[in-house]
C-alpha positions in Angstrom: 0.0 0.0 0.0 1.4 3.5 -0.9 2.6 5.6 2.0 0.7 8.8 3.1 2.1 12.0 1.8 2.4 14.9 4.3 4.7 17.3 2.4 2.0 19.9 1.9 4.5 22.5 0.8 5.7 20.3 -2.1 2.1 19.5 -3.1 1.1 23.2 -3.5 4.4 24.5 -4.9 4.2 21.9 -7.7 0.4 22.0 -8.3 0.2 18.3 -7.7 -3.1 17.0 -9.2 -5.5 15.9 -6.4 -8.6 13.9 -6.2 -11.0 15.1 -3.5 -13.1 12.2 -2.3 -15.3 14.2 0.0 -19.0 14.7 -0.8 -20.0 17.5 -3.2 -21.4 19.7 -0.4 -18.1 19.7 1.4 -16.2 20.4 -1.8 -18.4 23.3 -2.7 -17.7 25.0 0.7 -14.0 25.0 0.1 -11.3 23.2 -1.9 -7.9 23.8 -3.4 -7.0 25.3 -6.8 -7.2 22.8 -9.6 -8.6 19.9 -7.5 -11.2 17.5 -8.9 -14.1 16.3 -6.9 -14.6 12.5 -7.3 -16.6 11.6 -4.2 -16.9 8.2 -2.5 -20.5 9.2 -1.6 -23.1 11.6 -2.8 -24.5 14.2 -0.4 -27.5 12.0 0.2 -25.5 8.9 0.8 -23.2 10.7 3.2 -26.2 12.1 5.1 -27.7 8.6 5.5 -24.4 7.1 6.7 -23.9 10.0 9.1 -27.3 9.5 10.6 -26.7 5.7 11.0 -23.3 6.5 12.7 -25.0 8.6 15.3 -27.8 6.2 15.9 -26.1 2.8 15.6 -22.3 3.4 15.7 -19.4 3.2 13.4 -19.7 -0.5 12.3 -23.3 -0.2 11.3 -22.4 3.0 9.4 -19.6 1.2 7.5 -22.0 -1.7 6.6 -24.6 0.9 5.3 -21.9 2.7 3.3 -20.9 -0.5 1.5 -24.5 -1.3 0.7 -25.1 2.2 -0.7 -22.0 2.2 -2.9 -22.0 -1.3 -4.4 -22.6 -3.0 -7.8 -22.8 -0.7 -10.8 -22.5 2.4 -8.6 -19.3 1.2 -7.1 -17.9 0.1 -10.5 -18.7 3.5 -12.0 -16.9 5.4 -9.2 -13.9 3.2 -9.3 -13.7 3.8 -13.0 -13.7 7.5 -12.5 -10.9 7.3 -9.9 -8.9 4.9 -12.1 -9.2 7.3 -15.0 -7.9 10.2 -12.9 -5.1 8.1 -11.4 -3.9 7.0 -14.9 -4.2 10.5 -16.3 -2.3 11.9 -13.3 0.3 9.4 -12.0 2.0 12.1 -10.0 -1.1 13.0 -8.1 -2.8 12.1 -4.8 -6.2 11.5 -3.3 -7.6 12.8 0.0 -10.7 13.0 2.1 -11.5 15.4 5.0 -9.0 14.1 7.7 -7.2 11.4 5.8 -9.4 8.8 7.4 -11.8 6.1 6.3 -13.1 7.5 3.1 -9.7 8.0 1.5 -8.6 4.6 2.8 -11.6 2.9 1.2 -11.0 4.7 -2.2 -7.3 3.8 -2.0 -8.1 0.1 -1.2 -10.7 -0.2 -3.9 -8.3 1.3 -6.5 -5.7 -1.3 -5.5 -8.1 -4.3 -5.4 -10.4 -3.5 -8.3 -8.1 -1.5 -10.7 -4.6 -2.6 -9.7 -3.5 0.9 -9.0 -1.4 1.9 -6.0 -2.4 5.6 -5.6 -1.0 7.7 -2.7 -3.2 9.7 -0.4 -2.5 12.9 1.6 -2.0 12.2 5.3 -4.3 14.4 7.4 -6.4 15.1 4.4 -8.2 18.4 3.5 -8.1 19.6 7.1 -4.3 19.3 7.4 -3.7 21.0 4.1 -6.2 23.8 5.0 -4.4 24.4 8.3 -1.0 24.5 6.4 -2.4 27.2 4.1 -3.8 29.3 6.9 -0.4 29.1 8.7 1.2 30.2 5.5 -1.0 33.3 5.5 -0.3 34.1 9.1 3.4 33.4 8.7 3.7 35.8 5.8 1.9 38.6 7.8 4.3 38.1 10.7 7.5 37.7 8.8 7.2 39.7 5.5 7.2 43.3 4.5 4.1 44.7 2.9 3.2 48.0 1.3 -0.3 49.1 0.2 -1.1 50.6 -3.1 -3.8 53.2 -2.8 -5.4 55.7 -5.2 -8.7 56.9 -6.6 -11.2 54.6 -8.4 -10.1 53.8 -11.9 -6.5 54.8 -11.2 -5.0 51.5 -12.4 -3.9 49.8 -9.2 -4.4 46.3 -10.7 -2.3 47.3 -13.8 0.6 48.2 -11.5 0.2 45.0 -9.4 0.3 42.8 -12.6 3.7 44.5 -13.6 5.3 43.7 -10.2 6.8 40.3 -9.5 5.9 40.9 -5.8 2.3 42.0 -6.4 -0.6 40.2 -4.7 -3.8 40.6 -6.6 -6.5 40.3 -3.9 -9.3 41.3 -6.4 -8.1 38.7 -8.9 -8.2 35.9 -6.3 -11.6 37.0 -5.2 -12.8 37.4 -8.9 -14.3 40.9 -8.0 -13.1 44.4 -8.8 -13.7 45.5 -5.3 -16.3 48.3 -5.8 -20.1 48.5 -5.8 -19.7 47.8 -9.6 -17.1 45.1 -9.2 -19.1 41.9 -9.7 -17.9 39.7 -12.6 -20.0 37.7 -14.9 -18.5 34.4 -13.6 -19.2 34.8 -9.9 -16.9 34.6 -6.9 -15.2 31.7 -5.2 -16.2 30.6 -1.7 -14.4 32.5 1.0 -12.3 29.4 1.8 -11.3 29.0 -1.9 -10.3 32.7 -1.9 -8.1 32.2 1.2 -6.6 29.1 -0.3 -5.8 30.7 -3.6 -4.2 33.7 -1.9 -2.1 31.4 0.4 -0.8 29.3 -2.5 0.2 32.6 -4.4 2.1 33.7 -1.3 3.7 30.3 -0.8 5.0 30.3 -4.4 6.3 33.8 -4.3 8.1 33.2 -1.1 9.6 30.1 -2.5 11.1 32.3 -5.3 12.7 34.4 -2.6 10.1 37.2 -2.4 9.6 38.5 1.1 8.3 42.0 0.3 4.8 42.3 -1.1 2.7 45.0 -2.7 -1.1 44.7 -2.4 -4.1 47.0 -3.0 -5.6 48.9 -0.1 -8.9 47.1 0.3 -11.9 47.0 2.6 -12.3 43.8 4.7 -14.9 42.6 2.1 -14.1 42.2 -1.6 -17.6 41.5 -2.8 -18.6 38.4 -0.8 -15.0 37.4 0.1 -13.6 38.5 3.4 -9.9 39.2 3.7 -8.1 36.9 6.2 -8.2 38.7 9.5 -4.4 38.7 10.2 -3.8 40.3 6.8 -6.6 42.9 7.2 -5.4 43.8 10.6 -1.9 44.3 9.2 -3.2 46.5 6.4 -4.3 49.0 9.0 -0.7 49.7 9.8 1.2 48.9 6.5 2.9 51.9 4.7 1.2 53.1 1.6 2.1 54.3 -1.9 -0.5 56.5 -3.6 -1.1 56.2 -7.3 -2.3 59.2 -9.4 -3.6 59.8 -12.8 -5.7 62.4 -14.6 -9.6 62.2 -14.8 -9.6 61.4 -18.5 -7.3 58.4 -18.0 -9.4 57.1 -15.2 -12.7 57.5 -17.2 -11.2 55.5 -20.1 -9.9 52.8 -17.8 -13.3 52.4 -16.1 -15.0 52.5 -19.5 -12.7 49.6 -20.6 -13.0 47.5 -17.4 -16.6 48.0 -16.4 -18.3 48.5 -19.7 -16.3 47.0 -22.7 -14.6 44.1 -21.0 -17.5 43.4 -18.6 -20.0 43.3 -21.4 -17.8 40.9 -23.3 -17.6 38.6 -20.2 -21.3 38.5 -19.9 -21.8 37.6 -23.6 -19.1 35.0 -23.3 -20.8 33.4 -20.3 -24.5 33.9 -21.1 -24.6 34.1 -24.9 -27.6 35.9 -26.4 -28.8 36.9 -22.9 -25.3 38.4 -22.1 -26.0 42.0 -23.0 -29.3 42.1 -21.1 -27.7 40.6 -18.1 -24.8 43.0 -18.3 -27.2 46.0 -18.5 -29.2 44.7 -15.5 -26.0 44.3 -13.5 -24.8 47.9 -14.1 -28.3 49.3 -13.2 -28.4 47.1 -10.1 -25.0 48.3 -9.1 -26.0 51.9 -9.4 -29.2 51.1 -7.4 -27.1 49.5 -4.6 -25.6 52.9 -3.8 -28.8 54.9 -4.2 -29.0 55.9 -0.5 -25.4 57.1 -0.5 -25.9 59.0 -3.8 -29.1 60.7 -2.7 -32.4 60.6 -4.8 -31.7 63.5 -7.2 -28.1 62.5 -8.0 -29.1 58.8 -8.4 -31.9 59.6 -10.7 -29.7 61.8 -12.9 -26.9 59.2 -13.2 -29.5 56.4 -13.7 -30.9 58.2 -16.7 -27.5 58.8 -18.1 -26.7 55.1 -17.7 -30.0 54.0 -19.3 -29.4 56.2 -22.3 -25.8 54.8 -22.6 -27.0 51.2 -22.5 -29.7 51.9 -25.0 -27.2 53.4 -27.5 -24.8 50.6 -26.9 -27.5 48.1 -27.7 -28.6 50.0 -30.8 -25.3 50.8 -32.3 -22.5 49.2 -30.3 -21.1 52.6 -29.4 -20.0 53.0 -25.8 -19.3 56.8 -26.0 -22.3 57.8 -23.9 -21.1 55.8 -20.9 -18.4 58.4 -20.2 -21.1 60.8 -18.9 -22.3 58.7 -16.0 -18.8 57.5 -15.2 -17.5 61.0 -15.0 -20.4 62.0 -12.8 -20.0 59.1 -10.5 -16.3 59.8 -10.1 -16.6 63.5 -9.4 -19.7 63.4 -7.2 -19.3 60.1 -5.4 -16.0 58.2 -5.5 -13.5 61.1 -5.5 -14.7 62.8 -2.3 -14.8 59.4 -0.6 -11.2 58.6 -1.6 -10.0 62.1 -0.9 -11.1 61.6 2.7 -9.4 58.2 2.8 -6.2 59.7 1.6 -6.3 62.4 4.2 -7.0 59.9 7.0 -4.1 57.7 5.9 -1.7 60.5 5.0 0.8 59.7 7.8 1.4 56.2 6.2 1.9 57.4 2.6 5.6 57.2 1.7 5.4 58.0 -2.0 3.0 59.7 -4.5 3.2 59.5 -8.2 1.8 58.4 -11.6 2.1 54.8 -12.8 5.7 54.9 -14.2 7.1 56.6 -11.2 5.2 54.4 -8.8 6.5 51.3 -10.6 10.0 52.5 -10.4 9.7 53.4 -6.7 8.2 50.0 -5.8 10.8 48.0 -7.7 13.6 50.1 -6.1 12.0 49.7 -2.7 12.1 45.9 -3.1 15.7 45.9 -4.2 16.8 48.1 -1.3 15.1 45.9 1.2 16.1 42.7 -0.4 
């Protein structure tokens, strides 16, 4: 029988293929990047076995489990595991704690398919703990600087040009503002934390110990930042990115209109534009109270007109009007207040090229 693998660092650094044998409901709540869910039991089967365990004990639960997963059902699942194992001979399998379920899958693979396939000792729980420790260790041991600036300033563009950038919004699949929802939806909070931890682990393995990340609220859409990181962000030094209003309008037009519309069409086909339009209008409605009735109504009419023209002719020119109004009247005053309140932590201010040069030099000096 293959030995249990407990080198979690090696697993994540090398993107080892993994077969998650937990039930679908467990997998949906949280898993690891690139992992495939090939469960031993369905959610309903797992529930029945769990109830039996509570009422009659472990042995009765095991007997019921073997009754539920037998015959053609058993053969079908073994075939799926065998296909994965043959396609990924360098991979592993796991269950929640590295216990009975993964043992059974491993044994059936050996007995029925002649495949010795290693499993992860400690299972999902041990790997999850390892990634949480990775996050906490980075906050305690590494140097961080926050990248701040007005809405549409291009903070993500800067992060993507830095070897030590951490794209929190990318991992959360959300642009961070009231308009930030993507067409493809967000990961679970556990998945978000796991993606971020693996990113940090890989960068630290390359010798990076100084990170740049965007100044964020605790919530990025539905994803919450890990508490140790968010607490650290209240004291990390800052670099403030600047750009002219016109550049910011064009960037928002590209990201939140042109690219977002294309995303919705790619995901939803013929319904894509209608869903995209609804998403923008809903996003504006979500900040109605903060905008105030008159301002909301005025911007809403501008947005409706822009969407109607886009639907008619494909032109996005009219979108600039509501974008400019929203920046000047809503986002800019809010960010101006933030800059003032965080002013003591700002160590550099500049446009994109200067900020990139400063951040790269900063990393070299502290390397």
